[in-house]
N, CA, C and O atoms as a DFTB+ gen file, in Angstrom:
668 C
 N C O
     1  1      58.650     -70.964     -63.619
     2  2      60.051     -71.198     -63.410
     3  2      60.337     -71.134     -61.912
     4  3      60.075     -70.103     -61.294
     5  1      60.866     -72.199     -61.306
     6  2      61.139     -72.189     -59.870
     7  2      62.303     -71.248     -59.548
     8  3      63.287     -71.164     -60.283
     9  1      62.156     -70.555     -58.437
    10  2      63.225     -69.644     -58.011
    11  2      64.282     -70.417     -57.256
    12  3      63.977     -71.242     -56.395
    13  1      65.538     -70.134     -57.594
    14  2      66.607     -70.749     -56.821
    15  2      66.763     -69.992     -55.510
    16  3      66.350     -68.839     -55.390
    17  1      67.355     -70.647     -54.546
    18  2      67.546     -70.036     -53.234
    19  2      68.484     -68.837     -53.356
    20  3      69.581     -68.937     -53.907
    21  1      68.027     -67.705     -52.831
    22  2      68.801     -66.474     -52.896
    23  2      69.567     -66.249     -51.604
    24  3      69.178     -66.761     -50.555
    25  1      70.660     -65.481     -51.671
    26  2      71.344     -65.114     -50.429
    27  2      70.417     -64.249     -49.578
    28  3      69.521     -63.588     -50.103
    29  1      70.636     -64.255     -48.270
    30  2      69.772     -63.464     -47.386
    31  2      70.054     -61.971     -47.507
    32  3      69.207     -61.148     -47.156
    33  1      71.239     -61.616     -48.001
    34  2      71.594     -60.208     -48.177
    35  2      72.637     -60.081     -49.288
    36  3      73.425     -60.995     -49.533
    37  1      72.620     -58.927     -49.948
    38  2      73.580     -58.645     -51.018
    39  2      74.122     -57.232     -50.841
    40  3      73.398     -56.349     -50.380
    41  1      75.394     -57.002     -51.204
    42  2      75.928     -55.640     -51.137
    43  2      75.376     -54.770     -52.264
    44  3      74.965     -55.273     -53.309
    45  1      75.375     -53.468     -52.036
    46  2      74.893     -52.505     -53.029
    47  2      75.616     -52.698     -54.355
    48  3      74.990     -52.633     -55.413
    49  1      76.930     -52.935     -54.312
    50  2      77.736     -53.008     -55.535
    51  2      77.225     -54.040     -56.528
    52  3      77.452     -53.902     -57.730
    53  1      76.539     -55.070     -56.047
    54  2      76.023     -56.093     -56.961
    55  2      74.848     -55.589     -57.795
    56  3      74.480     -56.215     -58.789
    57  1      74.265     -54.476     -57.400
    58  2      73.135     -53.926     -58.165
    59  2      73.561     -52.807     -59.112
    60  3      72.766     -52.365     -59.942
    61  1      74.793     -52.350     -58.997
    62  2      75.220     -51.191     -59.796
    63  2      75.057     -51.446     -61.286
    64  3      75.416     -52.503     -61.806
    65  1      74.508     -50.449     -61.950
    66  2      74.242     -50.543     -63.384
    67  2      74.617     -49.221     -64.034
    68  3      74.373     -48.151     -63.477
    69  1      75.208     -49.307     -65.210
    70  2      75.525     -48.105     -65.974
    71  2      75.121     -48.323     -67.423
    72  3      75.456     -49.342     -68.028
    73  1      74.401     -47.362     -67.968
    74  2      73.983     -47.399     -69.364
    75  2      74.569     -46.175     -70.052
    76  3      74.454     -45.056     -69.551
    77  1      75.193     -46.392     -71.195
    78  2      75.823     -45.306     -71.939
    79  2      75.405     -45.391     -73.396
    80  3      75.467     -46.459     -74.005
    81  1      74.980     -44.265     -73.955
    82  2      74.671     -44.249     -75.385
    83  2      74.757     -42.830     -75.926
    84  3      74.690     -41.857     -75.175
    85  1      74.905     -42.732     -77.235
    86  2      74.953     -41.429     -77.894
    87  2      73.525     -40.953     -78.140
    88  3      72.641     -41.753     -78.446
    89  1      73.306     -39.653     -78.005
    90  2      71.998     -39.066     -78.286
    91  2      71.913     -38.822     -79.794
    92  3      72.735     -38.105     -80.364
    93  1      70.923     -39.419     -80.420
    94  2      70.726     -39.336     -81.865
    95  2      69.568     -38.390     -82.201
    96  3      68.751     -38.087     -81.332
    97  1      69.490     -37.925     -83.441
    98  2      68.398     -37.021     -83.824
    99  2      67.005     -37.579     -83.531
   100  3      66.094     -36.821     -83.198
   101  1      66.835     -38.881     -83.649
   102  2      65.544     -39.515     -83.341
   103  2      65.117     -39.324     -81.887
   104  3      63.929     -39.389     -81.570
   105  1      66.098     -39.087     -80.998
   106  2      65.843     -38.941     -79.564
   107  2      65.517     -37.499     -79.177
   108  3      65.217     -37.221     -78.016
   109  1      65.574     -36.578     -80.149
   110  2      65.583     -35.153     -79.813
   111  2      64.324     -34.405     -80.229
   112  3      63.556     -34.836     -81.089
   113  1      64.154     -33.258     -79.569
   114  2      63.098     -32.309     -79.935
   115  2      63.625     -31.382     -81.040
   116  3      64.782     -31.518     -81.439
   117  1      62.814     -30.450     -81.542
   118  2      63.279     -29.553     -82.616
   119  2      64.471     -28.668     -82.236
   120  3      65.146     -28.137     -83.117
   121  1      64.735     -28.503     -80.935
   122  2      65.879     -27.699     -80.497
   123  2      67.175     -28.497     -80.453
   124  3      68.241     -27.945     -80.180
   125  1      67.080     -29.805     -80.724
   126  2      68.275     -30.645     -80.699
   127  2      68.617     -31.184     -79.328
   128  3      69.727     -31.674     -79.122
   129  1      67.682     -31.108     -78.376
   130  2      67.868     -31.645     -77.023
   131  2      67.138     -32.974     -76.907
   132  3      66.093     -33.177     -77.524
   133  1      67.697     -33.872     -76.113
   134  2      67.025     -35.152     -75.896
   135  2      65.647     -34.902     -75.283
   136  3      65.490     -34.019     -74.439
   137  1      64.672     -35.664     -75.702
   138  2      63.315     -35.554     -75.163
   139  2      63.289     -35.997     -73.702
   140  3      63.932     -36.980     -73.336
   141  1      62.551     -35.275     -72.876
   142  2      62.416     -35.655     -71.466
   143  2      61.853     -37.052     -71.304
   144  3      62.281     -37.793     -70.419
   145  1      60.903     -37.422     -72.143
   146  2      60.321     -38.765     -72.072
   147  2      61.330     -39.848     -72.384
   148  3      61.266     -40.941     -71.821
   149  1      62.268     -39.553     -73.281
   150  2      63.331     -40.517     -73.592
   151  2      64.239     -40.694     -72.386
   152  3      64.625     -41.815     -72.054
   153  1      64.582     -39.586     -71.727
   154  2      65.408     -39.669     -70.517
   155  2      64.679     -40.489     -69.456
   156  3      65.282     -41.352     -68.819
   157  1      63.388     -40.227     -69.261
   158  2      62.620     -40.962     -68.250
   159  2      62.568     -42.458     -68.577
   160  3      62.659     -43.294     -67.678
   161  1      62.422     -42.790     -69.849
   162  2      62.414     -44.196     -70.264
   163  2      63.750     -44.859     -69.913
   164  3      63.772     -45.961     -69.364
   165  1      64.861     -44.187     -70.230
   166  2      66.180     -44.747     -69.928
   167  2      66.414     -44.848     -68.422
   168  3      67.040     -45.797     -67.951
   169  1      65.909     -43.867     -67.666
   170  2      66.000     -43.921     -66.196
   171  2      65.273     -45.158     -65.684
   172  3      65.803     -45.881     -64.840
   173  1      64.073     -45.409     -66.182
   174  2      63.291     -46.570     -65.743
   175  2      63.994     -47.877     -66.109
   176  3      64.046     -48.796     -65.292
   177  1      64.526     -47.971     -67.308
   178  2      65.227     -49.186     -67.735
   179  2      66.455     -49.432     -66.866
   180  3      66.666     -50.544     -66.382
   181  1      67.266     -48.390     -66.668
   182  2      68.494     -48.536     -65.879
   183  2      68.173     -48.878     -64.427
   184  3      68.845     -49.714     -63.823
   185  1      67.157     -48.241     -63.868
   186  2      66.739     -48.556     -62.499
   187  2      66.208     -49.966     -62.374
   188  3      66.498     -50.654     -61.396
   189  1      65.431     -50.406     -63.355
   190  2      64.869     -51.761     -63.319
   191  2      65.964     -52.814     -63.384
   192  3      65.857     -53.855     -62.735
   193  1      67.011     -52.562     -64.154
   194  2      68.115     -53.525     -64.224
   195  2      68.795     -53.639     -62.865
   196  3      69.116     -54.744     -62.428
   197  1      69.019     -52.503     -62.185
   198  2      69.619     -52.545     -60.845
   199  2      68.736     -53.341     -59.886
   200  3      69.235     -54.167     -59.121
   201  1      67.423     -53.094     -59.926
   202  2      66.493     -53.822     -59.052
   203  2      66.479     -55.311     -59.388
   204  3      66.465     -56.156     -58.493
   205  1      66.482     -55.626     -60.673
   206  2      66.500     -57.029     -61.110
   207  2      67.768     -57.727     -60.617
   208  3      67.709     -58.862     -60.144
   209  1      68.902     -57.056     -60.726
   210  2      70.167     -57.646     -60.268
   211  2      70.123     -57.941     -58.773
   212  3      70.670     -58.947     -58.320
   213  1      69.478     -57.072     -58.013
   214  2      69.395     -57.323     -56.574
   215  2      68.397     -58.435     -56.256
   216  3      68.688     -59.327     -55.459
   217  1      67.229     -58.379     -56.876
   218  2      66.150     -59.324     -56.549
   219  2      66.317     -60.679     -57.221
   220  3      65.753     -61.673     -56.764
   221  1      67.090     -60.726     -58.305
   222  2      67.222     -61.952     -59.114
   223  2      65.856     -62.461     -59.549
   224  3      65.600     -63.665     -59.548
   225  1      64.984     -61.532     -59.919
   226  2      63.640     -61.897     -60.372
   227  2      63.087     -60.771     -61.234
   228  3      63.730     -59.739     -61.428
   229  1      61.886     -60.993     -61.743
   230  2      61.196     -59.919     -62.447
   231  2      60.924     -58.790     -61.467
   232  3      60.743     -59.019     -60.271
   233  1      60.899     -57.568     -61.986
   234  2      60.514     -56.417     -61.167
   235  2      59.569     -55.549     -61.985
   236  3      59.622     -55.533     -63.215
   237  1      58.706     -54.830     -61.284
   238  2      57.821     -53.860     -61.930
   239  2      58.022     -52.505     -61.262
   240  3      58.331     -52.419     -60.074
   241  1      57.843     -51.462     -62.042
   242  2      57.967     -50.104     -61.527
   243  2      56.696     -49.754     -60.765
   244  3      55.597     -49.813     -61.317
   245  1      56.852     -49.386     -59.489
   246  2      55.701     -48.990     -58.679
   247  2      55.541     -47.473     -58.662
   248  3      54.421     -46.964     -58.673
   249  1      56.676     -46.742     -58.635
   250  2      56.573     -45.280     -58.599
   251  2      57.898     -44.636     -58.957
   252  3      58.960     -45.254     -58.891
   253  1      57.797     -43.380     -59.337
   254  2      58.965     -42.513     -59.483
   255  2      58.633     -41.271     -58.666
   256  3      57.559     -40.690     -58.817
   257  1      59.561     -40.865     -57.798
   258  2      59.268     -39.759     -56.886
   259  2      59.140     -38.425     -57.603
   260  3      58.107     -37.761     -57.510
   261  1      60.169     -38.039     -58.305
   262  2      60.230     -36.689     -58.854
   263  2      61.420     -36.655     -59.805
   264  3      62.400     -37.372     -59.604
   265  1      61.336     -35.837     -60.822
   266  2      62.470     -35.716     -61.733
   267  2      62.558     -34.296     -62.264
   268  3      61.596     -33.759     -62.812
   269  1      63.731     -33.697     -62.091
   270  2      64.023     -32.380     -62.651
   271  2      65.019     -32.558     -63.785
   272  3      65.874     -33.443     -63.742
   273  1      64.905     -31.720     -64.787
   274  2      65.859     -31.700     -65.884
   275  2      66.671     -30.419     -65.725
   276  3      66.222     -29.338     -66.107
   277  1      67.871     -30.547     -65.158
   278  2      68.689     -29.386     -64.798
   279  2      69.343     -28.714     -65.996
   280  3      69.472     -27.491     -66.037
   281  1      69.749     -29.512     -66.960
   282  2      70.361     -28.949     -68.167
   283  2      70.160     -29.929     -69.315
   284  3      70.017     -31.131     -69.094
   285  1      70.149     -29.411     -70.547
   286  2      69.852     -30.273     -71.693
   287  2      71.025     -31.177     -72.069
   288  3      72.180     -30.911     -71.736
   289  1      70.689     -32.235     -72.764
   290  2      71.685     -33.103     -73.388
   291  2      71.419     -32.995     -74.885
   292  3      70.312     -33.260     -75.353
   293  1      72.439     -32.605     -75.620
   294  2      72.298     -32.308     -77.048
   295  2      72.550     -33.549     -77.908
   296  3      73.216     -34.499     -77.496
   297  1      71.991     -33.501     -79.114
   298  2      72.287     -34.531     -80.111
   299  2      73.805     -34.588     -80.299
   300  3      74.462     -33.554     -80.419
   301  1      74.347     -35.793     -80.325
   302  2      75.783     -35.991     -80.488
   303  2      76.524     -36.146     -79.177
   304  3      77.641     -36.662     -79.159
   305  1      75.917     -35.703     -78.065
   306  2      76.549     -35.914     -76.762
   307  2      76.221     -37.325     -76.281
   308  3      75.345     -38.001     -76.821
   309  1      76.935     -37.738     -75.269
   310  2      76.741     -39.059     -74.679
   311  2      75.868     -38.898     -73.442
   312  3      76.088     -37.990     -72.641
   313  1      74.880     -39.772     -73.281
   314  2      74.084     -39.811     -72.052
   315  2      74.559     -41.021     -71.250
   316  3      74.685     -42.127     -71.777
   317  1      74.816     -40.784     -69.969
   318  2      75.274     -41.842     -69.065
   319  2      74.304     -41.887     -67.896
   320  3      74.022     -40.864     -67.272
   321  1      73.795     -43.079     -67.601
   322  2      72.884     -43.268     -66.470
   323  2      73.520     -44.265     -65.515
   324  3      73.977     -45.328     -65.934
   325  1      73.549     -43.924     -64.228
   326  2      74.133     -44.790     -63.200
   327  2      73.074     -45.056     -62.144
   328  3      72.419     -44.135     -61.657
   329  1      72.914     -46.328     -61.796
   330  2      71.884     -46.677     -60.814
   331  2      72.389     -47.741     -59.852
   332  3      73.312     -48.497     -60.153
   333  1      71.758     -47.775     -58.689
   334  2      71.983     -48.846     -57.715
   335  2      70.832     -48.828     -56.715
   336  3      70.138     -47.824     -56.555
   337  1      70.652     -49.951     -56.057
   338  2      69.606     -50.059     -55.039
   339  2      70.060     -49.269     -53.816
   340  3      71.189     -49.426     -53.353
   341  1      69.173     -48.420     -53.294
   342  2      69.461     -47.632     -52.090
   343  2      69.018     -48.348     -50.822
   344  3      69.689     -48.282     -49.791
   345  1      67.872     -49.037     -50.909
   346  2      67.325     -49.714     -49.727
   347  2      66.261     -50.705     -50.164
   348  3      65.615     -50.540     -51.199
   349  1      66.096     -51.741     -49.347
   350  2      65.094     -52.784     -49.596
   351  2      64.037     -52.702     -48.502
   352  3      64.353     -52.489     -47.331
   353  1      62.767     -52.875     -48.905
   354  2      61.635     -52.859     -47.971
   355  2      60.791     -54.109     -48.198
   356  3      59.687     -54.007     -48.733
   357  1      61.261     -55.241     -47.823
   358  2      60.590     -56.538     -47.936
   359  2      60.411     -56.973     -49.389
   360  3      61.227     -57.753     -49.880
   361  1      59.381     -56.505     -50.102
   362  2      59.190     -56.890     -51.506
   363  2      59.540     -55.751     -52.458
   364  3      59.600     -55.959     -53.669
   365  1      59.768     -54.563     -51.933
   366  2      60.062     -53.408     -52.786
   367  2      61.474     -52.894     -52.521
   368  3      62.086     -53.185     -51.494
   369  1      61.963     -52.125     -53.478
   370  2      63.313     -51.562     -53.405
   371  2      63.284     -50.137     -53.921
   372  3      62.616     -49.846     -54.914
   373  1      64.013     -49.235     -53.245
   374  2      64.225     -47.912     -53.816
   375  2      65.538     -47.944     -54.580
   376  3      66.559     -48.403     -54.068
   377  1      65.498     -47.452     -55.812
   378  2      66.685     -47.365     -56.660
   379  2      66.929     -45.897     -56.985
   380  3      66.003     -45.169     -57.342
   381  1      68.169     -45.471     -56.862
   382  2      68.556     -44.126     -57.265
   383  2      69.207     -44.167     -58.634
   384  3      70.027     -45.041     -58.914
   385  1      68.839     -43.219     -59.487
   386  2      69.426     -43.127     -60.828
   387  2      69.917     -41.701     -61.035
   388  3      69.176     -40.741     -60.827
   389  1      71.183     -41.572     -61.450
   390  2      71.749     -40.266     -61.798
   391  2      72.027     -40.254     -63.292
   392  3      72.498     -41.237     -63.863
   393  1      71.723     -39.117     -63.915
   394  2      71.920     -38.954     -65.354
   395  2      73.003     -37.899     -65.584
   396  3      73.007     -36.842     -64.953
   397  1      73.917     -38.211     -66.500
   398  2      75.003     -37.304     -66.855
   399  2      75.044     -37.132     -68.372
   400  3      74.619     -38.002     -69.130
   401  1      75.563     -35.999     -68.779
   402  2      75.892     -35.846     -70.197
   403  2      77.409     -35.793     -70.287
   404  3      78.084     -35.292     -69.388
   405  1      77.928     -36.316     -71.382
   406  2      79.370     -36.292     -71.596
   407  2      79.641     -35.667     -72.954
   408  3      79.092     -36.093     -73.970
   409  1      80.493     -34.653     -72.958
   410  2      80.896     -34.046     -74.218
   411  2      81.828     -35.020     -74.933
   412  3      82.734     -35.585     -74.320
   413  1      81.603     -35.211     -76.213
   414  2      82.300     -36.255     -76.964
   415  2      83.809     -36.053     -76.999
   416  3      84.555     -37.008     -76.783
   417  1      84.276     -34.843     -77.264
   418  2      85.709     -34.637     -77.455
   419  2      86.465     -34.428     -76.153
   420  3      87.605     -34.876     -76.026
   421  1      85.854     -33.756     -75.181
   422  2      86.550     -33.476     -73.920
   423  2      86.306     -34.553     -72.872
   424  3      87.063     -34.668     -71.908
   425  1      85.249     -35.346     -73.059
   426  2      84.796     -36.353     -72.091
   427  2      84.378     -35.718     -70.761
   428  3      84.229     -36.417     -69.758
   429  1      84.191     -34.414     -70.753
   430  2      83.732     -33.720     -69.549
   431  2      82.287     -34.131     -69.281
   432  3      81.445     -34.112     -70.179
   433  1      82.013     -34.506     -68.021
   434  2      80.667     -34.939     -67.645
   435  2      79.991     -33.885     -66.780
   436  3      80.629     -33.189     -65.990
   437  1      78.672     -33.794     -66.958
   438  2      77.866     -32.889     -66.134
   439  2      76.613     -33.632     -65.697
   440  3      75.946     -34.281     -66.503
   441  1      76.304     -33.528     -64.409
   442  2      75.094     -34.136     -63.855
   443  2      73.893     -33.349     -64.367
   444  3      73.827     -32.132     -64.194
   445  1      72.935     -34.044     -65.002
   446  2      71.783     -33.351     -65.586
   447  2      70.467     -33.657     -64.887
   448  3      69.554     -32.833     -64.922
   449  1      70.343     -34.811     -64.257
   450  2      69.104     -35.125     -63.528
   451  2      69.302     -36.338     -62.639
   452  3      70.262     -37.094     -62.784
   453  1      68.367     -36.500     -61.717
   454  2      68.358     -37.641     -60.794
   455  2      66.923     -38.056     -60.548
   456  3      65.995     -37.268     -60.728
   457  1      66.751     -39.295     -60.136
   458  2      65.408     -39.777     -59.801
   459  2      65.515     -40.917     -58.798
   460  3      66.504     -41.648     -58.765
   461  1      64.477     -41.051     -57.983
   462  2      64.319     -42.193     -57.092
   463  2      63.088     -42.946     -57.548
   464  3      62.008     -42.371     -57.691
   465  1      63.260     -44.238     -57.776
   466  2      62.163     -45.082     -58.242
   467  2      61.969     -46.230     -57.271
   468  3      62.918     -46.674     -56.624
   469  1      60.741     -46.710     -57.172
   470  2      60.438     -47.882     -56.362
   471  2      60.025     -49.004     -57.291
   472  3      59.161     -48.839     -58.152
   473  1      60.661     -50.149     -57.101
   474  2      60.353     -51.356     -57.870
   475  2      59.882     -52.433     -56.911
   476  3      60.298     -52.474     -55.754
   477  1      59.014     -53.298     -57.397
   478  2      58.521     -54.427     -56.620
   479  2      58.965     -55.702     -57.318
   480  3      58.804     -55.846     -58.530
   481  1      59.523     -56.627     -56.547
   482  2      59.916     -57.930     -57.091
   483  2      58.676     -58.805     -57.196
   484  3      57.887     -58.900     -56.256
   485  1      58.513     -59.442     -58.349
   486  2      57.354     -60.319     -58.541
   487  2      57.801     -61.678     -59.059
   488  3      58.859     -61.817     -59.672
   489  1      56.965     -62.673     -58.793
   490  2      57.235     -64.010     -59.320
   491  2      56.592     -64.147     -60.698
   492  3      56.015     -63.191     -61.215
   493  1      56.692     -65.328     -61.286
   494  2      56.165     -65.565     -62.638
   495  2      54.653     -65.376     -62.717
   496  3      54.110     -65.157     -63.800
   497  1      53.974     -65.458     -61.575
   498  2      52.518     -65.256     -61.544
   499  2      52.135     -63.804     -61.250
   500  3      50.953     -63.479     -61.132
   501  1      53.138     -62.936     -61.133
   502  2      52.862     -61.523     -60.884
   503  2      52.634     -61.166     -59.431
   504  3      52.170     -60.066     -59.131
   505  1      52.953     -62.079     -58.519
   506  2      52.769     -61.812     -57.082
   507  2      54.065     -61.276     -56.468
   508  3      55.145     -61.794     -56.753
   509  1      53.963     -60.237     -55.624
   510  2      55.159     -59.737     -54.947
   511  2      55.792     -60.817     -54.079
   512  3      55.097     -61.646     -53.492
   513  1      57.112     -60.794     -54.007
   514  2      57.814     -61.739     -53.135
   515  2      58.992     -61.034     -52.468
   516  3      59.493     -60.038     -52.989
   517  1      59.433     -61.541     -51.327
   518  2      60.539     -60.906     -50.597
   519  2      61.839     -60.932     -51.399
   520  3      62.084     -61.835     -52.199
   521  1      62.658     -59.916     -51.160
   522  2      63.968     -59.842     -51.803
   523  2      65.048     -59.831     -50.726
   524  3      64.766     -59.528     -49.567
   525  1      66.287     -60.160     -51.105
   526  2      67.370     -60.152     -50.109
   527  2      67.540     -58.770     -49.485
   528  3      67.275     -57.749     -50.120
   529  1      67.980     -58.756     -48.245
   530  2      68.298     -57.494     -47.579
   531  2      69.471     -56.842     -48.315
   532  3      70.155     -57.490     -49.107
   533  1      69.693     -55.567     -48.046
   534  2      70.763     -54.813     -48.696
   535  2      71.870     -54.536     -47.692
   536  3      71.600     -54.199     -46.539
   537  1      73.111     -54.678     -48.127
   538  2      74.264     -54.394     -47.275
   539  2      74.966     -53.140     -47.796
   540  3      75.725     -53.221     -48.761
   541  1      74.725     -51.980     -47.173
   542  2      75.479     -50.783     -47.562
   543  2      76.871     -50.857     -46.932
   544  3      76.997     -51.074     -45.727
   545  1      77.909     -50.677     -47.741
   546  2      79.279     -50.845     -47.236
   547  2      80.032     -49.526     -47.069
   548  3      80.764     -49.361     -46.092
   549  1      79.871     -48.601     -47.986
   550  2      80.613     -47.337     -47.921
   551  2      79.801     -46.285     -47.162
   552  3      78.605     -46.455     -46.923
   553  1      80.475     -45.201     -46.792
   554  2      79.775     -44.101     -46.108
   555  2      78.661     -43.541     -46.997
   556  3      77.575     -43.231     -46.509
   557  1      78.927     -43.414     -48.292
   558  2      77.922     -42.903     -49.235
   559  2      76.722     -43.844     -49.319
   560  3      75.579     -43.388     -49.321
   561  1      76.969     -45.142     -49.387
   562  2      75.871     -46.122     -49.436
   563  2      75.048     -46.093     -48.156
   564  3      73.826     -46.229     -48.202
   565  1      75.704     -45.919     -47.019
   566  2      74.989     -45.851     -45.741
   567  2      74.126     -44.593     -45.663
   568  3      73.010     -44.633     -45.145
   569  1      74.644     -43.476     -46.178
   570  2      73.863     -42.235     -46.212
   571  2      72.634     -42.413     -47.096
   572  3      71.527     -42.036     -46.712
   573  1      72.828     -42.987     -48.277
   574  2      71.712     -43.194     -49.202
   575  2      70.686     -44.159     -48.601
   576  3      69.485     -44.003     -48.821
   577  1      71.154     -45.145     -47.850
   578  2      70.271     -46.105     -47.176
   579  2      69.374     -45.380     -46.165
   580  3      68.161     -45.586     -46.141
   581  1      69.989     -44.529     -45.329
   582  2      69.223     -43.766     -44.322
   583  2      68.215     -42.839     -44.991
   584  3      67.055     -42.774     -44.583
   585  1      68.659     -42.129     -46.012
   586  2      67.776     -41.177     -46.682
   587  2      66.627     -41.876     -47.407
   588  3      65.532     -41.324     -47.511
   589  1      66.870     -43.083     -47.904
   590  2      65.798     -43.850     -48.559
   591  2      64.696     -44.179     -47.555
   592  3      63.517     -44.179     -47.907
   593  1      65.072     -44.460     -46.307
   594  2      64.072     -44.713     -45.273
   595  2      63.206     -43.491     -45.017
   596  3      61.993     -43.606     -44.841
   597  1      63.834     -42.314     -44.998
   598  2      63.080     -41.062     -44.809
   599  2      62.135     -40.814     -45.983
   600  3      60.985     -40.419     -45.795
   601  1      62.637     -41.053     -47.198
   602  2      61.777     -40.848     -48.371
   603  2      60.602     -41.816     -48.361
   604  3      59.497     -41.444     -48.755
   605  1      60.818     -43.039     -47.922
   606  2      59.712     -44.008     -47.879
   607  2      58.636     -43.544     -46.895
   608  3      57.444     -43.600     -47.200
   609  1      59.064     -43.083     -45.710
   610  2      58.090     -42.585     -44.732
   611  2      57.294     -41.420     -45.325
   612  3      56.078     -41.344     -45.154
   613  1      57.980     -40.520     -46.015
   614  2      57.302     -39.387     -46.648
   615  2      56.314     -39.873     -47.706
   616  3      55.181     -39.393     -47.753
   617  1      56.724     -40.821     -48.557
   618  2      55.830     -41.354     -49.595
   619  2      54.594     -41.980     -48.971
   620  3      53.482     -41.775     -49.459
   621  1      54.773     -42.735     -47.906
   622  2      53.639     -43.396     -47.255
   623  2      52.684     -42.370     -46.647
   624  3      51.468     -42.557     -46.688
   625  1      53.220     -41.295     -46.087
   626  2      52.361     -40.240     -45.541
   627  2      51.588     -39.534     -46.646
   628  3      50.436     -39.149     -46.448
   629  1      52.208     -39.363     -47.798
   630  2      51.582     -38.656     -48.910
   631  2      50.417     -39.417     -49.516
   632  3      49.404     -38.819     -49.877
   633  1      50.552     -40.723     -49.629
   634  2      49.522     -41.462     -50.361
   635  2      48.891     -42.605     -49.591
   636  3      48.009     -43.281     -50.120
   637  1      49.309     -42.838     -48.374
   638  2      48.763     -43.967     -47.633
   639  2      49.323     -45.269     -48.177
   640  3      50.181     -45.252     -49.059
   641  1      48.857     -46.380     -47.673
   642  2      49.391     -47.670     -48.127
   643  2      49.144     -47.881     -49.622
   644  3      48.033     -47.693     -50.117
   645  1      50.185     -48.268     -50.311
   646  2      50.113     -48.563     -51.748
   647  2      49.707     -50.026     -51.896
   648  3      50.267     -50.880     -51.209
   649  1      48.756     -50.341     -52.767
   650  2      48.270     -51.723     -52.863
   651  2      49.363     -52.737     -53.195
   652  3      49.314     -53.867     -52.709
   653  1      50.336     -52.364     -54.003
   654  2      51.406     -53.309     -54.347
   655  2      52.470     -53.340     -53.267
   656  3      53.051     -54.391     -52.996
   657  1      52.733     -52.185     -52.641
   658  2      53.820     -52.084     -51.678
   659  2      53.421     -52.483     -50.266
   660  3      54.247     -52.393     -49.358
   661  1      52.217     -52.909     -50.055
   662  2      51.740     -53.233     -48.710
   663  2      52.569     -54.339     -48.073
   664  3      52.538     -54.487     -46.851
   665  1      53.301     -55.110     -48.842
   666  2      54.105     -56.235     -48.347
   667  2      55.393     -55.876     -47.790
   668  3      56.140     -56.750     -47.348
C-alpha cells in the first residue's frame, strides 16, 4: 500500500488517545483486582494507537521503560488509559500512558500507574521509516518533550544502540 504524503510536523493533540472500559471478573485475579498483565496489554494498545495516529502507519512496540502498579483497580470499577506522543526520534516515538481507575458511582478518579513506551513506525514490508516531527504546544507538552529526550539518552546509555531504533 503506497503511503500518502504526510505533513512535516503534527501537534501532540492529534495523537491523544483515551481508552475506557469496565473491569470484569475475567480481567481479575482471585482478590478481585485487575491483572497486571491485562493493564500492560491495555497500556500497549493505547500507546500504539497514539503512535499510529502520529505516524499514520503501522507501528511496533520497541520497548517499555518501567511500570509500577501504585494501587489496585477492582472488578466493577472503570479503567481509563490516556496516551499521547511525547517526542519523535526520526523513525521512533516515545509515548506516555497514564492509567486511572474511576469509581462507578462517584466518578472519582485516581492515578494508578504510568508507563513510557517506544514505538517504531514501519512500512508494509516491516522496514522503519521516518515520521513527522512533533509540535509541543502547551507548557506541559514542552516539559514532556524535554524529559523524553533525557529518557532517550538514558535508555541509549543503558543498552547501547538498539537494532530497530538505530534510525
